N, C-alpha and C positions, 0 to 999 in steps of 0.2 A: 504494500500500500504506500502510495506517495501523495503527499500534500503539496499542491502547487498554488502559489498566490502570484498573480500577474497584475501589473498596472499598465493600462493603455491610455494614450492621449492621442486624439485624432487618428484612431485606428492603428496606431503604431505601439508595439510592445516596448515600453521604456525600461521596465525592471521586472524581475521574476525571482521569487523565492521557491526553492525546491527542497523538500525535506530530505531527499537523498543526498543532496550536496551539503545541506545545512547552512547555506548562506544565500545572500542576495546576489544576483548577477544583473548588471546593467547592459542594455543593448544600444542606447543612444548616449550622447554626451551628458545630458541631464541625468539619465538613468545610471550611468557609471558613477557620477558624483554622489547621487543619492545612495547607491549600493555601498559605496565606500563608507558613507556616514552611518548607515544602518548596520553594516557589518562590524563597525568599530564600537557599537553600543551593545554590551552583553545583555542588557535587559530586553532590547528589541529582538535579538536573536533567540533568547530563551522563550519569549512570548510566541515567536513564529514557530519554533520547534514544538511548542506545546499545542499548537493548533492542530497538528496531526492527530494527537490523542483526542482532542476535543471533538473534531469533526469526523475524522475517518474511523478511528477505532471504535467509537461508540455506535456508529451507524452501520458498520460492515455486517454485523449480525442481522440487522433488520433488512438490509438489502439482499443478503443471501436467502433469508426466509421468504422474501417476496418473489424471488426468482424461482 
């Protein structure tokens, strides 16, 4: 299971967090700067990593039962 959080502006992916990487990756100039700032803050990284457990792991059993 992988949690992915992406930020788009004008249909362009600026920044993405992937739980498998454990960090933010920027795809534009603005996104790279924002990724550097967010990756340097341990509280933002911890919050983003915890989202996998909050969204994915709690709902995977429900999704499998429905299928």
